[in-house]
N, C-alpha and C positions, 0 to 999 in steps of 0.2 A: 431144439424145436425145430422142427423145418418149420419155415412155409411158404403159405398158399395161397395163390396168387384165384384170386376170385374176378368172375369176369362182372357182380352185380357192380354195380356203380358207389363209388366209395364216400360218397355224400350222401345214397337211401338206402342205408341197409339195420337204420340203428333198425330197432323191437315199438314196437306200438301195439300199443291193447283200447279199447276203451276205461276201463279199469285203471291206468296210467295217464293214460291222458287228460292232462287238462279242461275246466271247463268248455273251454273258447275255444278255439279253430289260434292254433300260431297263425297264420299265416296271411288270415283272412283281414284277421283289426276286427274278427269278430270282440266283445264285450259279453261277457257270461250271461247273458238274457238273448241270446243270436243274436240280437239290430251289432251295423254298424259304427262303428265312428272317427271321424279325420282325424284322432287323431294317433296316431305311431301309438301302438299298442308295445310293452313291454318281449315279450316276446319276437314281436317282427325286429321294432329294434337289436336286438340281443344277436339274434342270425343277418339281419346287416354285419353290426359287427363282425363276427367270426368268419362269413363267407369272404374278409376282407385279411383275413388273414392265411397268405402269400402258402404254395406245396412247398414243405420242408420243416414248419416253423412250426411253434407250440406256442398260447399262448393259453390262460387263465381264467377262471368262474371268475377272481377279483380282478382282473388286467378287465374281461370284458361291461365286469361291471362297472370298473372305473370309466369307461372308456362312451358310457349308455348318459345319453341328456337322463332320460326318468334316474331319479332316486331307490337301485335298488343291492339288493345284495350277491356275494357271490352265490351262496342256499337261492336262489331266485334263478338266478341265470344256469345255476343246474338242471334248477324243473324243467326253464325252458328246453335245455340243454337236451329233458329225459322227452320231447317231444317235437325234438327236430326232424322224428324221423318221416312225415309228414309232413314237414314244408316245401315250397313253393316257390321259389328256384332247393334244390339239395341246397343242405348247408354241413359244414366235411367236419362232425362234430367230434367225429379222431382227433384237431386237430388241439381238441382242449381237455387238460389236465387242470390237478391242482395245484394250488402256489412250491409242492415241492417237488411235481415234475413225476406224479402217481397218475396213472390210468384211470383215478378214480369211476371211472366213468364207463369202466370196460363188460359193466354185466349190461348195458342197453343194450351193446348191441349183440348180434343171432349167436354167437356164439364165440366163448371166455376168450379166444387168441386176435378174431379181427378188429379191433382196434391197432392190437400190436403191429401187426398186419399192414396196417393199408401205411401206417406212421413208417414203417419200413419201405414198403411200395414210393416212400420217400424219400427214403433216406436221412432219416430217422433214428437215431438207435435208442433198443428197449431192452434195460435189463434188468429180468426184476420184476417186473413194475413198472419200472421209472425211468422216465424219457435221461437219457443221461446227457451230457454240456446242455444240463436246461438253462443254463443262464446263457449259453449263446448262442442255442437259438432258439430264446423267449422274444416273441412277437408283444403288441401290446397297441392299441390302438393309442389315442391322443386321449391328455382326459379332457372331462366335457367340464365345461368351466356353464357356471350356471347353471347347475339341473335343479329341473323343472320342480318344483315344490308341492306331495299330494295334497290332496283335496279333506278338507276336516271340516265334520261338521257336526257339529254339536249337538250331542240329543238332552230331549230334558222330559 
């Protein structure tokens, strides 16, 4: 496969559309109603953690979920990553893969091979859509302590 170098920012290449974007904008702390909150939204926290992944390393959706202060799941991290293309500052979404090292989020990029190409530019080897030597280059934030419990209101 021929690798094509893209001049587009490696972190600002994910596809986004209003149909795929969650109700709140991920980068600005907005809530579903559009109001802002002083608490960091889980999107913002996910993006903050992903921005810490060093070049040439990868992490998993679950690793990011474990490092988040909020109680979130790997699936929620994936949802946030799908919206990463509009985040400011940019998020290196190409560095987030599934727990087996598979490029499971590649469909969110403008071309089917762009995620792999961006990783290759950073020295990460990918074969058959899977990061090689995943355990060796895997990066994880420290596990969060005292994860915030969600507030549950009882309905009457």
